[in-house]
ChimeraX commands (.cxc) that place a marker at each C-alpha (Angstrom):
marker #1 position 4.26,21.46,143.90 radius 0.5
marker #1 position 3.26,24.60,145.74 radius 0.5
marker #1 position 4.68,27.92,144.55 radius 0.5
marker #1 position 6.02,29.88,147.51 radius 0.5
marker #1 position 7.29,32.93,145.67 radius 0.5
marker #1 position 6.08,34.93,142.69 radius 0.5
marker #1 position 7.99,35.70,139.49 radius 0.5
marker #1 position 10.09,38.81,140.06 radius 0.5
marker #1 position 9.94,38.54,143.85 radius 0.5
marker #1 position 13.34,38.94,145.55 radius 0.5
marker #1 position 14.17,36.29,148.14 radius 0.5
marker #1 position 17.22,35.14,150.01 radius 0.5
marker #1 position 17.75,31.39,150.15 radius 0.5
marker #1 position 20.21,28.57,149.79 radius 0.5
marker #1 position 20.81,27.01,146.39 radius 0.5
marker #1 position 20.42,23.28,146.95 radius 0.5
marker #1 position 20.46,22.00,143.36 radius 0.5
marker #1 position 21.26,23.23,139.87 radius 0.5
marker #1 position 19.87,21.36,136.87 radius 0.5
marker #1 position 21.63,22.68,133.76 radius 0.5
marker #1 position 19.69,20.36,131.43 radius 0.5
marker #1 position 16.30,21.72,132.47 radius 0.5
marker #1 position 17.80,25.12,133.33 radius 0.5
marker #1 position 16.33,25.04,136.84 radius 0.5
marker #1 position 17.70,26.07,140.21 radius 0.5
marker #1 position 16.28,24.65,143.45 radius 0.5
marker #1 position 16.36,27.18,146.28 radius 0.5
marker #1 position 15.50,26.41,149.90 radius 0.5
marker #1 position 14.30,29.23,152.12 radius 0.5
marker #1 position 14.07,26.93,155.15 radius 0.5
marker #1 position 17.65,25.69,154.84 radius 0.5
marker #1 position 18.89,29.26,154.53 radius 0.5
marker #1 position 16.97,30.27,157.65 radius 0.5
marker #1 position 18.21,27.20,159.54 radius 0.5
marker #1 position 21.86,27.87,158.62 radius 0.5
marker #1 position 21.78,31.59,159.33 radius 0.5
marker #1 position 19.68,31.49,162.50 radius 0.5
marker #1 position 21.65,32.20,165.67 radius 0.5
marker #1 position 22.39,29.16,167.81 radius 0.5
marker #1 position 19.91,28.74,170.65 radius 0.5
marker #1 position 21.09,30.00,173.98 radius 0.5
marker #1 position 22.00,27.21,176.39 radius 0.5
marker #1 position 19.58,26.84,179.23 radius 0.5
marker #1 position 20.86,28.63,182.27 radius 0.5
marker #1 position 21.51,26.37,185.20 radius 0.5
marker #1 position 21.21,27.78,188.68 radius 0.5
marker #1 position 24.69,28.64,189.93 radius 0.5
marker #1 position 25.96,26.24,192.53 radius 0.5
marker #1 position 27.34,27.88,195.59 radius 0.5
marker #1 position 31.05,27.29,195.68 radius 0.5
marker #1 position 32.89,26.75,198.91 radius 0.5
marker #1 position 35.45,29.45,199.66 radius 0.5
marker #1 position 38.88,28.54,198.36 radius 0.5
marker #1 position 41.57,28.15,200.96 radius 0.5
marker #1 position 45.29,27.71,200.39 radius 0.5
marker #1 position 45.61,25.82,203.64 radius 0.5
marker #1 position 45.71,22.02,203.23 radius 0.5
marker #1 position 42.84,20.18,204.84 radius 0.5
marker #1 position 45.13,17.37,205.95 radius 0.5
marker #1 position 48.89,17.13,206.19 radius 0.5
marker #1 position 50.37,15.87,202.93 radius 0.5
marker #1 position 52.36,12.67,203.09 radius 0.5
marker #1 position 54.04,11.22,200.04 radius 0.5
marker #1 position 55.20,7.95,201.57 radius 0.5
marker #1 position 58.76,8.73,200.43 radius 0.5
marker #1 position 61.53,9.45,202.92 radius 0.5
marker #1 position 62.90,12.62,201.35 radius 0.5
marker #1 position 65.86,12.75,203.74 radius 0.5
marker #1 position 67.00,9.32,202.52 radius 0.5
marker #1 position 66.67,10.44,198.87 radius 0.5
marker #1 position 68.71,13.59,199.52 radius 0.5
marker #1 position 71.41,11.68,201.37 radius 0.5
marker #1 position 71.76,9.17,198.51 radius 0.5
marker #1 position 72.25,11.96,195.97 radius 0.5
marker #1 position 74.94,13.57,198.14 radius 0.5
marker #1 position 77.02,10.38,198.22 radius 0.5
marker link #1:1,2 radius 0.2
marker link #1:2,3 radius 0.2
marker link #1:3,4 radius 0.2
marker link #1:4,5 radius 0.2
marker link #1:5,6 radius 0.2
marker link #1:6,7 radius 0.2
marker link #1:7,8 radius 0.2
marker link #1:8,9 radius 0.2
marker link #1:9,10 radius 0.2
marker link #1:10,11 radius 0.2
marker link #1:11,12 radius 0.2
marker link #1:12,13 radius 0.2
marker link #1:13,14 radius 0.2
marker link #1:14,15 radius 0.2
marker link #1:15,16 radius 0.2
marker link #1:16,17 radius 0.2
marker link #1:17,18 radius 0.2
marker link #1:18,19 radius 0.2
marker link #1:19,20 radius 0.2
marker link #1:20,21 radius 0.2
marker link #1:21,22 radius 0.2
marker link #1:22,23 radius 0.2
marker link #1:23,24 radius 0.2
marker link #1:24,25 radius 0.2
marker link #1:25,26 radius 0.2
marker link #1:26,27 radius 0.2
marker link #1:27,28 radius 0.2
marker link #1:28,29 radius 0.2
marker link #1:29,30 radius 0.2
marker link #1:30,31 radius 0.2
marker link #1:31,32 radius 0.2
marker link #1:32,33 radius 0.2
marker link #1:33,34 radius 0.2
marker link #1:34,35 radius 0.2
marker link #1:35,36 radius 0.2
marker link #1:36,37 radius 0.2
marker link #1:37,38 radius 0.2
marker link #1:38,39 radius 0.2
marker link #1:39,40 radius 0.2
marker link #1:40,41 radius 0.2
marker link #1:41,42 radius 0.2
marker link #1:42,43 radius 0.2
marker link #1:43,44 radius 0.2
marker link #1:44,45 radius 0.2
marker link #1:45,46 radius 0.2
marker link #1:46,47 radius 0.2
marker link #1:47,48 radius 0.2
marker link #1:48,49 radius 0.2
marker link #1:49,50 radius 0.2
marker link #1:50,51 radius 0.2
marker link #1:51,52 radius 0.2
marker link #1:52,53 radius 0.2
marker link #1:53,54 radius 0.2
marker link #1:54,55 radius 0.2
marker link #1:55,56 radius 0.2
marker link #1:56,57 radius 0.2
marker link #1:57,58 radius 0.2
marker link #1:58,59 radius 0.2
marker link #1:59,60 radius 0.2
marker link #1:60,61 radius 0.2
marker link #1:61,62 radius 0.2
marker link #1:62,63 radius 0.2
marker link #1:63,64 radius 0.2
marker link #1:64,65 radius 0.2
marker link #1:65,66 radius 0.2
marker link #1:66,67 radius 0.2
marker link #1:67,68 radius 0.2
marker link #1:68,69 radius 0.2
marker link #1:69,70 radius 0.2
marker link #1:70,71 radius 0.2
marker link #1:71,72 radius 0.2
marker link #1:72,73 radius 0.2
marker link #1:73,74 radius 0.2
marker link #1:74,75 radius 0.2
marker link #1:75,76 radius 0.2
view
């Protein structure tokens, strides 16, 4: 096993395992870096040109329901 740090050297890492029998602590520098690294920025997509918004209907709206007949039924 390769020693990455020296005795007395201060490091910041993630504790990944504690072995009380052998009195050892496993620390991962890579996992700490992976968990604390900022999320990658999403790739920017070219903006699609949006058509101007209009409040005017493109076609007349038809519901297929005779509203006059519905109103007359409720009045009776």
